[in-house]
Each structure stands twice: as structure tokens, then as C-alpha cells.
GUVEXVEX-995349 format. One line per field, with one value per atom (N, C-alpha, C, O): residue number from 0; x, y, z; atom name. Coordinates in steps of 0.001 Angstrom, whole numbers, plus 500000, padded with zeros to 6 digits. Each point is the difference from the previous one (the first is absolute). Layout:
! residues N
pos (NUM,...)
xx (X,...)
yy (Y,...)
zz (Z,...)
site (CA,...)
END
This chain:
! residues 104
pos (0,0,0,0,1,1,1,1,2,2,2,2,3,3,3,3,4,4,4,4,5,5,5,5,6,6,6,6,7,7,7,7,8,8,8,8,9,9,9,9,10,10,10,10,11,11,11,11,12,12,12,12,13,13,13,13,14,14,14,14,15,15,15,15,16,16,16,16,17,17,17,17,18,18,18,18,19,19,19,19,20,20,20,20,21,21,21,21,22,22,22,22,23,23,23,23,24,24,24,24,25,25,25,25,26,26,26,26,27,27,27,27,28,28,28,28,29,29,29,29,30,30,30,30,31,31,31,31,32,32,32,32,33,33,33,33,34,34,34,34,35,35,35,35,36,36,36,36,37,37,37,37,38,38,38,38,39,39,39,39,40,40,40,40,41,41,41,41,42,42,42,42,43,43,43,43,44,44,44,44,45,45,45,45,46,46,46,46,47,47,47,47,48,48,48,48,49,49,49,49,50,50,50,50,51,51,51,51,52,52,52,52,53,53,53,53,54,54,54,54,55,55,55,55,56,56,56,56,57,57,57,57,58,58,58,58,59,59,59,59,60,60,60,60,61,61,61,61,62,62,62,62,63,63,63,63,64,64,64,64,65,65,65,65,66,66,66,66,67,67,67,67,68,68,68,68,69,69,69,69,70,70,70,70,71,71,71,71,72,72,72,72,73,73,73,73,74,74,74,74,75,75,75,75,76,76,76,76,77,77,77,77,78,78,78,78,79,79,79,79,80,80,80,80,81,81,81,81,82,82,82,82,83,83,83,83,84,84,84,84,85,85,85,85,86,86,86,86,87,87,87,87,88,88,88,88,89,89,89,89,90,90,90,90,91,91,91,91,92,92,92,92,93,93,93,93,94,94,94,94,95,95,95,95,96,96,96,96,97,97,97,97,98,98,98,98,99,99,99,99,100,100,100,100,101,101,101,101,102,102,102,102,103,103,103,103)
xx (184801,501276,500464,500559,499201,500397,499247,500560,498167,499207,500561,500060,500349,500570,501301,500240,500584,501268,499747,500697,498306,499672,499502,500374,498795,499484,501143,500061,500828,501143,500916,500493,499737,500824,499345,500671,498037,499263,500049,500185,499653,500067,501394,500126,500904,501369,500237,500612,498911,500140,499264,500514,498284,499213,500724,500067,500471,500717,501240,500328,500352,501178,499614,500692,498211,499530,499563,500242,499118,499502,501136,499838,501290,501120,501111,501126,498582,501021,500667,501186,498082,500567,500207,500118,499926,500282,499021,498785,501756,499144,499836,499775,500330,499854,498531,499124,500627,498669,499847,500946,497883,499758,499074,498940,501474,499200,499742,500940,497781,499640,499084,499107,501133,499125,500596,500844,498698,500382,500822,499644,501452,500873,499293,499525,500415,499403,501026,499692,501541,501063,501329,500063,501014,501349,500967,499929,500980,501103,501288,499962,501171,501279,500203,500900,498260,500210,498739,500049,498799,498774,499002,500097,498948,498914,498690,499908,499081,498674,499086,499909,499420,499177,498577,499774,499250,498602,499684,500043,499642,499768,498584,499187,500538,498705,498860,498851,501443,498936,499845,499202,501559,499882,500916,500039,500706,500928,501304,500316,500428,501285,501110,500026,500894,501159,501247,500184,500666,501278,501081,500131,500646,501026,501345,500171,500779,501348,500800,499742,501236,500924,501383,500153,500864,501383,500790,499422,501887,500870,499940,500349,499224,499928,498668,499855,499168,498702,500144,500667,498714,500007,498770,498886,501315,498911,499905,501005,497783,499789,498793,499024,501064,498841,499901,500830,498148,499966,501121,500028,500894,501159,501288,501084,498786,501191,500289,499085,502181,500359,499830,500336,499141,499838,500446,500562,499192,500370,498768,498913,501265,498893,499420,498820,501978,499526,498927,499275,500616,498980,498629,499010,500925,498716,499386,500581,498245,499321,498584,499456,499964,498633,499101,500075,499089,499099,500524,499247,502040,500546,499328,499724,500017,499530,501227,500925,499096,501164,499595,498893,502037,499931,501302,501085,498798,501181,500089,499016,502169,500291,500885,501123,498349,500671,500151,499204,501842,500204,499200,499979,499360,499261,500755,500364,499871,500669,499076,500008,499199,498983,498939,499399,500374,499007,500638,499311,501994,500713,500279,500243,499715,500288,501257,500194,500663,501213,500054,500012,500020,499908,501263,501108,498712,501074,499958,501038,497729,499818,498749,498959,501162,498863,499866,500905,497945,499711,499017,498915,501477,499183,499249,500584,498115,499196,500495,500587,499175,500475,498945,500305,498443,498949,500252,500562,499032,500193,499298,498935,501654,499439,498761,500034,498871,498770,500143,500689,498665,500064,499454,498980,501682,499602,498995,500318,498455,498988,500365,499237)
yy (620108,500037,498591,499785,499251,498623,499450,499242,501141,499538,500529,499274,501987,500600,499286,499696,500042,499300,498587,499533,499796,498642,500015,499132,501833,500114,500294,499410,501485,500318,498798,499762,499488,498800,498960,499371,500452,499058,500425,499161,502118,500515,499785,499634,500589,499780,498535,499697,499395,498568,499607,499221,501317,499695,500485,499277,501932,500546,499167,499797,499726,499161,498720,499583,499791,498783,500289,499205,501931,500363,500146,499622,500911,500233,498962,500244,498616,498991,499491,499674,500252,499498,501112,499736,501488,501116,500085,499952,500175,500169,498694,500032,498833,498714,499674,500376,498915,499502,498630,499211,500498,498718,499155,500457,498311,499055,498800,499375,500304,498844,499096,500469,498225,499072,498612,499611,499644,498612,499866,500558,498705,499804,499125,498909,501588,499233,499646,499267,501259,499682,500522,500945,498412,500442,499648,498916,502006,499740,500181,500191,499751,500212,501447,500286,500639,501414,500754,501210,498077,500695,499038,498781,501806,499242,500680,501228,497970,500507,499734,498875,502171,499914,500433,501079,498053,500411,500708,499400,501871,500819,499787,499316,501270,499837,500569,499601,501330,500543,499216,500379,498519,499143,500348,499273,501828,500355,499217,499513,500376,499305,501024,500761,499242,500894,499163,498955,501500,499340,500859,501187,498186,500718,499344,498801,501984,499495,499911,500735,498356,499915,499667,499559,500658,499705,499563,499700,500267,499526,500896,499553,501679,500908,499936,500609,498665,499853,499097,498967,501418,499195,499103,500465,498250,499036,499494,499609,500398,499544,499072,500188,498815,499167,500062,499427,501274,500330,500992,501074,498576,500860,499397,500553,498303,499305,500369,500037,500236,500259,498728,498902,501265,498899,500503,501090,498132,500428,500043,499590,500908,500079,498627,499891,499065,498641,499561,499039,501658,499667,500569,499697,501125,500528,498953,499650,499855,499006,500489,500850,498605,500337,499725,498934,502025,499872,500644,500170,500194,500677,501355,500699,499659,501344,500866,499594,501597,500874,501430,500443,500254,501451,500517,499605,501279,500510,501507,500722,499736,501427,500314,499506,501334,500211,501475,500846,499425,501329,500040,499028,502103,500135,500943,501108,498437,500803,500018,499072,501982,500043,498962,500014,499083,498944,498688,498987,501017,498786,500018,501051,497745,499845,499159,499012,501383,499253,499768,500954,497781,499644,500332,499650,501027,500182,498842,499526,500016,498919,499203,500566,498116,499110,499137,499245,500882,499188,498907,500281,498478,498847,499563,499904,499830,499546,498680,499195,500586,498774,498913,498864,501467,498979,499039,500403,498323,499050,500469,500613,499103,500408,499143,498773,501917,499283,499389,500565,498278,499401,500950,500652,499431,500887,499266,498932,501625,499290,499862,499424)
zz (610556,499317,499629,498924,501983,499721,498792,499207,500653,498866,498682,499008,500989,498792,499640,498831,502151,499750,499470,499099,501466,499548,498563,499211,500437,498638,499025,498921,501449,499134,499811,498897,502162,499907,499097,499182,500964,499161,498534,499118,500619,498628,499404,498831,501958,499535,499655,498977,501865,499734,498726,499197,500618,498812,498742,499006,501034,498843,499675,498831,502196,499790,499270,499072,501339,499329,498575,499093,500717,498686,498992,498839,501571,499100,500148,499567,501028,500268,498736,500020,498887,498756,498983,498803,501660,499115,498858,500194,498612,498830,499226,498790,501875,499327,499758,500780,498120,499687,500632,500007,500521,500661,499135,499573,500177,499229,500903,500491,499730,500828,499186,499295,500815,499307,499908,500808,498183,499802,498729,498962,501119,498845,498964,500312,498451,498908,498928,499060,501080,499055,500500,500786,498735,500387,498893,499422,500281,499080,500796,501216,498102,500677,500443,500790,498699,500309,500403,500220,499880,500383,500629,499856,500842,500605,499602,500001,499661,499661,501193,500491,499962,501200,499684,499452,500907,499914,501308,501074,498820,501184,500531,499379,501755,500643,499168,500184,498897,499143,498701,499143,500700,498826,498850,499007,501098,498928,500163,501085,497825,500053,499830,499032,501935,499975,499756,500624,498475,499750,500633,499698,501191,500748,499711,500221,499285,499722,501292,500953,499071,501125,499473,498861,501983,499602,501227,501045,498825,501079,501240,501092,498765,501145,500734,501061,498397,500648,501223,499936,501168,501224,500004,499759,500514,500076,501433,500592,499968,501371,500040,499273,501587,500325,501511,500707,499795,501419,500251,499399,501483,500253,499453,500186,499135,499487,498545,499177,500502,498610,499163,500443,498352,499054,498622,499890,499079,498648,499111,500407,498382,499044,499708,499665,500455,499724,500995,499741,501399,500995,499642,500667,498285,499534,499078,498973,501397,499175,499686,500705,498237,499640,501209,500610,499720,501138,501271,500959,499068,501181,500174,499026,502223,500313,500220,500704,498701,500111,500308,499693,500921,500160,499419,500427,498595,499299,500204,499838,500518,500096,498799,499894,499192,498716,499654,500405,498836,499425,498706,499245,500503,498760,499086,500395,498364,498990,498788,499192,500687,498945,500311,501074,497978,500235,500433,500111,500133,500411,501501,500592,500013,501422,500171,499291,501653,500311,501503,500778,499634,501412,500778,499593,501525,500974,500986,500462,499861,500964,499640,499669,500404,499795,501244,500354,500305,501186,499593,499490,500741,499650,501245,501079,498776,501125,500550,499277,502009,500642,500059,500363,499283,499989,498850,498982,501155,498897,498745,500070,498784,498721,499717,500090,499565,499669,498616,499151,500597,498667,498955,500224,498648,498915,499110,499476,500339,499207,498548,499224)
site (N,CA,C,O,N,CA,C,O,N,CA,C,O,N,CA,C,O,N,CA,C,O,N,CA,C,O,N,CA,C,O,N,CA,C,O,N,CA,C,O,N,CA,C,O,N,CA,C,O,N,CA,C,O,N,CA,C,O,N,CA,C,O,N,CA,C,O,N,CA,C,O,N,CA,C,O,N,CA,C,O,N,CA,C,O,N,CA,C,O,N,CA,C,O,N,CA,C,O,N,CA,C,O,N,CA,C,O,N,CA,C,O,N,CA,C,O,N,CA,C,O,N,CA,C,O,N,CA,C,O,N,CA,C,O,N,CA,C,O,N,CA,C,O,N,CA,C,O,N,CA,C,O,N,CA,C,O,N,CA,C,O,N,CA,C,O,N,CA,C,O,N,CA,C,O,N,CA,C,O,N,CA,C,O,N,CA,C,O,N,CA,C,O,N,CA,C,O,N,CA,C,O,N,CA,C,O,N,CA,C,O,N,CA,C,O,N,CA,C,O,N,CA,C,O,N,CA,C,O,N,CA,C,O,N,CA,C,O,N,CA,C,O,N,CA,C,O,N,CA,C,O,N,CA,C,O,N,CA,C,O,N,CA,C,O,N,CA,C,O,N,CA,C,O,N,CA,C,O,N,CA,C,O,N,CA,C,O,N,CA,C,O,N,CA,C,O,N,CA,C,O,N,CA,C,O,N,CA,C,O,N,CA,C,O,N,CA,C,O,N,CA,C,O,N,CA,C,O,N,CA,C,O,N,CA,C,O,N,CA,C,O,N,CA,C,O,N,CA,C,O,N,CA,C,O,N,CA,C,O,N,CA,C,O,N,CA,C,O,N,CA,C,O,N,CA,C,O,N,CA,C,O,N,CA,C,O,N,CA,C,O,N,CA,C,O,N,CA,C,O,N,CA,C,O,N,CA,C,O,N,CA,C,O,N,CA,C,O,N,CA,C,O,N,CA,C,O,N,CA,C,O,N,CA,C,O,N,CA,C,O,N,CA,C,O,N,CA,C,O,N,CA,C,O,N,CA,C,O,N,CA,C,O,N,CA,C,O)
END
């Protein structure tokens, strides 16, 4: 009985993690461009995704709040975005804390 309870608890925890960001799209990669309202990210598969942001977007570096100005070319980012058709709008942009590598 304890094994069944442990398996059910583990499954519940896994499901909670799986749905932690609801129906948001996740974009991970390296910043290759930024404007006042969007960021261009080269993803791990080599494609470039353009994600819009606004005053309601949350920006974090580690656990500290930052601003869009902290996004620089070469930054590693994880973006949680709403998808509307083929457009993405960021709810949260997490900037990597490792130093930015020189851009070739």
C-alpha cells in the first residue's frame, strides 16, 4: 500500500511540474537581436524566434528583477510566452546569469 501511495504522490508532483506554466510556449536560446518591443532568439534547433514584450512582461536575471535593457546580444534566455496565431508575446523572460560570451 505504501508503494502505491508513493507512486501516486510522485505522479501528482510530476503533473504539477508539467503544468506549472499552463499553456505558455517556451523559447530557449541565445539572443541575436533586440528592439524596444521584441527580442530575437536563436533556439537550440537553429531557428530564430521573435518574441514581443511590453510593460507587463517580467524580466529576471537569476532570481533578481531586471529590465529589458539587461538583455544583450549573446545572452542566454528562457522565455515563457503566450502564442497568438504565429506571434509570441512574453509573459516572463529569464536571462542567464553566466557571463555573455563574445559574439563572433
